[in-house]
GUPALUM-244102 format. One line per 8 residues: their letters; for each residue x negated, y, z negated of C-alpha. Coordinates in nm, 3 decimals, padded with zeros to 5 digits. Example, Ala and Ser with C-alpha at 12.3 -4.5 7.8 and 13.67 -1.06 7.14 Angstrom:
<recs>
as	-01.230 -00.450 -00.780 ~ -01.367 -00.106 -00.714
</recs>
This chain:
<recs>
mantrtlk	00.022 -00.030 00.038 ~ -00.156 00.316 00.095 ~ -00.237 00.607 -00.159 ~ -00.059 00.914 -00.205 ~ -00.274 01.224 -00.221 ~ -00.255 01.577 -00.349 ~ -00.382 01.875 -00.216 ~ -00.718 01.865 -00.368
elqdltlk	-00.786 01.529 -00.304 ~ -00.674 01.648 00.069 ~ -00.919 01.931 00.055 ~ -01.194 01.683 -00.094 ~ -01.158 01.388 00.209 ~ -01.132 01.689 00.469 ~ -01.484 01.788 00.355 ~ -01.608 01.441 00.288
linsyssd	-01.497 01.411 00.646 ~ -01.711 01.706 00.737 ~ -02.016 01.647 00.594 ~ -02.030 01.243 00.699 ~ -02.082 01.449 01.054 ~ -02.293 01.677 00.883 ~ -02.656 01.706 01.097 ~ -02.837 01.954 00.898
gqpltvgd	-02.781 01.743 00.541 ~ -02.641 02.023 00.394 ~ -02.308 01.949 00.204 ~ -02.027 02.155 00.219 ~ -01.819 02.306 -00.097 ~ -01.545 02.440 -00.099 ~ -01.662 02.637 -00.481 ~ -01.929 02.795 -00.217
nadllqli	-01.650 02.899 00.024 ~ -01.318 03.045 00.029 ~ -01.260 03.113 00.330 ~ -01.393 02.709 00.400 ~ -01.060 02.665 00.139 ~ -00.818 02.862 00.323 ~ -00.848 02.757 00.635 ~ -00.887 02.351 00.497
ndylniay	-00.548 02.485 00.353 ~ -00.416 02.595 00.632 ~ -00.455 02.338 00.847 ~ -00.343 02.097 00.629 ~ -00.057 02.228 00.631 ~ -00.007 02.287 01.000 ~ -00.114 01.888 00.975 ~ 00.173 01.857 00.718
yefaqsdk	00.448 02.006 00.908 ~ 00.338 01.835 01.213 ~ 00.421 01.475 01.136 ~ 00.702 01.612 00.876 ~ 00.872 01.681 01.180 ~ 00.819 01.282 01.293 ~ 00.848 01.138 00.983 ~ 01.171 01.312 00.881
ilsskdyv	01.191 01.339 00.529 ~ 01.569 01.298 00.440 ~ 01.747 01.564 00.210 ~ 02.115 01.618 00.114 ~ 02.342 01.926 00.005 ~ 02.692 01.923 -00.153 ~ 02.981 02.181 -00.051 ~ 03.324 02.241 -00.148
ltdgtvrp	03.563 02.478 -00.049 ~ 03.462 02.717 -00.255 ~ 03.105 02.752 -00.131 ~ 03.265 02.842 00.216 ~ 03.414 03.099 00.385 ~ 03.786 03.071 00.602 ~ 03.767 03.119 00.976 ~ 03.982 03.361 01.093
dgvtyqyt	04.184 03.044 01.246 ~ 04.234 02.921 00.869 ~ 04.118 02.608 00.915 ~ 03.806 02.607 00.973 ~ 03.533 02.613 00.709 ~ 03.209 02.838 00.726 ~ 02.859 02.706 00.517 ~ 02.559 02.824 00.527
lpadfldf	02.264 02.600 00.579 ~ 01.985 02.525 00.336 ~ 01.680 02.699 00.402 ~ 01.450 02.410 00.459 ~ 01.682 02.283 00.727 ~ 01.500 02.114 01.004 ~ 01.769 01.870 01.197 ~ 02.096 01.712 01.123
yklensvn	02.127 01.333 00.971 ~ 02.495 01.290 00.880 ~ 02.793 01.449 00.742 ~ 02.986 01.307 00.514 ~ 03.357 01.320 00.316 ~ 03.196 01.372 -00.018 ~ 03.633 01.176 -00.132 ~ 03.569 00.885 00.053
nqevtdfs	03.216 00.880 00.214 ~ 03.349 00.879 00.557 ~ 03.105 01.040 00.817 ~ 03.261 01.392 00.954 ~ 03.223 01.357 01.307 ~ 03.381 01.696 01.406 ~ 03.154 02.018 01.320 ~ 03.007 02.298 01.508
vmdnllmv	02.693 02.499 01.428 ~ 02.608 02.856 01.496 ~ 02.250 03.001 01.380 ~ 02.230 02.872 01.027 ~ 02.621 02.831 01.005 ~ 02.775 02.478 00.993 ~ 03.176 02.484 01.057 ~ 03.371 02.190 00.983
ettnpitl	03.777 02.171 00.966 ~ 03.815 01.972 00.628 ~ 03.922 02.093 00.286 ~ 03.766 01.820 00.137 ~ 03.420 01.862 -00.037 ~ 03.149 01.740 00.225 ~ 02.759 01.609 00.172 ~ 02.521 01.728 00.460
wyfvlpdr	02.297 01.449 00.504 ~ 01.953 01.644 00.676 ~ 01.562 01.613 00.750 ~ 01.368 01.856 00.582 ~ 01.113 02.145 00.659 ~ 00.885 02.086 00.346 ~ 00.735 02.376 00.145 ~ 00.355 02.433 00.179
ltnltdip	00.120 02.254 00.017 ~ 00.023 02.540 -00.206 ~ -00.097 02.404 -00.606 ~ -00.395 02.163 -00.613 ~ -00.125 01.883 -00.780 ~ 00.128 01.922 -00.469 ~ 00.208 01.579 -00.300 ~ 00.337 01.588 00.050
rirpqyhd	00.678 01.431 00.056 ~ 00.613 01.240 00.401 ~ 00.524 00.868 00.383 ~ 00.177 00.767 00.201 ~ 00.031 00.608 00.481 ~ 00.026 00.942 00.698 ~ -00.127 01.111 00.375 ~ -00.500 01.034 00.500
ylayfpag	-00.483 01.158 00.828 ~ -00.377 01.506 00.724 ~ -00.757 01.547 00.620 ~ -00.849 01.453 01.015 ~ -00.700 01.718 01.115 ~ -00.887 02.053 00.913 ~ -01.202 01.839 00.967 ~ -01.190 01.798 01.359
kwlhqngr	-01.081 02.168 01.389 ~ -01.419 02.247 01.149 ~ -01.627 02.034 01.330 ~ -01.523 02.133 01.707 ~ -01.532 02.534 01.603 ~ -01.868 02.471 01.452 ~ -02.085 02.316 01.704 ~ -01.999 01.933 01.680
qadgidll	-01.698 01.948 01.930 ~ -01.726 01.547 02.016 ~ -01.713 01.431 01.633 ~ -01.441 01.699 01.598 ~ -01.221 01.569 01.982 ~ -01.263 01.232 01.808 ~ -01.126 01.321 01.438 ~ -00.835 01.494 01.634
tmyndakd	-00.745 01.246 01.857 ~ -00.724 01.013 01.556 ~ -00.495 01.209 01.403 ~ -00.289 01.277 01.701 ~ -00.293 00.893 01.759 ~ -00.172 00.870 01.417 ~ 00.119 01.156 01.471 ~ 00.223 00.979 01.796
avipfrrn	00.221 00.616 01.593 ~ 00.500 00.778 01.334 ~ 00.839 00.569 01.408 ~ 01.078 00.825 01.249 ~ 01.358 00.804 01.065 ~ 01.622 00.691 01.280 ~ 02.029 00.699 01.276 ~ 02.250 00.462 01.370
gvrkiknv	02.511 00.591 01.575 ~ 02.627 00.888 01.762 ~ 02.703 01.229 01.603 ~ 02.992 01.438 01.806 ~ 02.891 01.794 01.771 ~ 03.129 02.021 01.933 ~ 02.945 02.342 02.015 ~ 02.573 02.391 01.933
mgw	02.486 02.741 01.948 ~ 02.194 02.936 01.888 ~ 01.920 02.712 01.825
</recs>
């Protein structure tokens, strides 16, 4: 089973990868270089967002009638999508757990013709990794690959193009091999506007 990694462990792994390709024998440490640490963190978060879009982190939000606004037609209720919303998984009637297939989306609004409470199951755009103890919400088997991206970028930009391309290729191959979380069946969306 793959190990989960914290942001600190991913920073350390990135440095280990960079140093393993070092030709001058001088190991890099983030403690000596705040710019390097910022660069590593930025690239780790780019990699994290890319993997999250493939690995699909599932979350849910419950809505009740009072959370929404009645549209002018008097039967459609309008709800604001969560701030971390990436894509739909499914919409359920919270009373009987039946899937709701008749809804529409416009910009960041979900419109449904039901007076029952609903549960929106959706894929998440994750928060940025900022604290050293933050753990990526993607599956642990992909954590190590996150470090390949900043190490590959750094090597490529610092005279080790071939080594950087090797790491970036391994990163992209792993990202492309992710078997995303998929749902069965077909959802019916009346109208999708503003995406």
